Every structure is written in C-alpha cells, then in structure tokens.
C-alpha positions, 0 to 999 in steps of 0.5 A, spaced: 475 488 519 483 488 519 486 487 512 493 487 510 494 488 502 500 489 498 499 494 493 502 496 487 500 503 484 503 504 476 502 511 473 502 510 465 503 515 461 508 519 466 515 517 463 519 512 466 520 514 473 514 513 478 518 515 485 515 522 485 508 518 485 510 513 490 512 518 495 506 522 494 502 515 496 506 514 502 505 521 504 497 519 504 498 512 507 502 516 513 497 521 514 491 516 514 496 513 520 496 506 517 502 501 518 506 501 511 512 497 509 515 500 502 519 494 498 522 494 491 515 493 487 510 496 492 507 497 499 505 492 504 499 496 508 495 494 514 489 497 518 482 497 518 479 495 511 475 502 510 481 506 512 486 502 508 481 502 501 480 510 502 487 511 502 488 507 496 483 511 493 486 518 495 492 515 492 489 514 485 486 521 486 492 524 487 496 521 482 491 523 477 491 530 480 499 530 478 497 529 471 497 521 470 492 519 465 492 512 467 493 508 473 494 500 473 494 497 480 495 491 483 492 489 490 493 482 494 490 482 500 489 477 506 484 478 512 484 473 518 479 472 524 482 466 528 488 471 531 491 478 530 497 478 526 501 484 524 505 484 518 512 484 523 508 478 525 509 475 519 515 477 517 518 474 524 515 468 523 519 466 517 526 469 519 525 465 526 525 459 521 532 461 517 
C-alpha cells in the first residue's frame, strides 16, 4: 500500500540545533529510494508503507546512535485506494487554483 507521511523527528537532550540529526534522517530516506520534500518543520515522504516506516525506524536508530537519549516524533499520514496521487500532484492541485 502506498502512503504519504509528514514526519517531524525531534531529538531531545542534544541542544538547540537539530539540523545534523535531520540531515542524517534525509540520508536514510534517500538511501531507501523514497521521494521526500524537506520543509521548515518536517519532511513529506511517499512510498510503499513498509519502506516508509522502515526508514522512520532507521532514523530513530541513527539519531539514538548519535547520542540523543530521547526522540519525539509526529507523523501525519494518508493513504488512498481510488487513484494514484503523488506529493507533487497534491501541491499542483492547489497551486493551479491560486
């Protein structure tokens, strides 16, 4: 099943800047071959359910391995079975109306 998620992973106990941790997560997502879009407060990811959530798990494992004692993660997700729709399709649908 295809899924689109909005992922926000926040390492706790590592100081104010988390960009190194976010960059590591993006490397994991890219290595998994998943489509993603970084935004100011998270990352949109699309792909097969198991591949997406495997990447999320690897992000947690990597961030803990970098010394973060705690991580809080927010995930919003959507699936649909009536048609195929990409992240780009969703954005284009709105920008066409602007």
